[in-house]
Phi, psi and omega in degrees: 000131181275159179291145179294149176291147177294149179292322181247140181286332183218150180304323182293334176298313179296321181293319178295317178299312181297325179297315178297317179297316180294319179296319178295316180297328179278356178089012180294328176200165178268161179295321174300322176298316180300312184295328178294313180293314181297319177299320179295318179294318177300319179297318178296314182292326181280351180291329183270335182197164174288134179275142182266355178082004179249249183304316182293328177298315182283335171294321175294321179301314180293318178299321178293321176300315179299316182295314183289325178294321177292316181296325182270000180075017179286319177205132180279168180302321179294319177299315181294321179293320178297320178294319179299317180294319178296319178297316181298315178299315181295317181298315183289338181258002181269130177300146181306132177090346179272150177296140178275128180230137176264127177290133180278000000 
């Protein structure tokens, strides 16, 4: 018997999923609000090409997280862009195999 396939293709997929679940559980938004925003983002992303349900699905998931967080005042677009830039700097300067950490 072979080992089961992982549910998520990459660790960041699981982290993005968990973030949405945690924010909903904390009351940041309702699940119906989330599905409405996520559905809209999927429709936008799928307008240009067929989605494969993998990497592109989770890129849409993150875009929906950014959109709902901005709409709910959790984090503004400038905050999210600053975080994205900090992540990119940290990622590019982290030695291969080491955990990526953003300096606070």
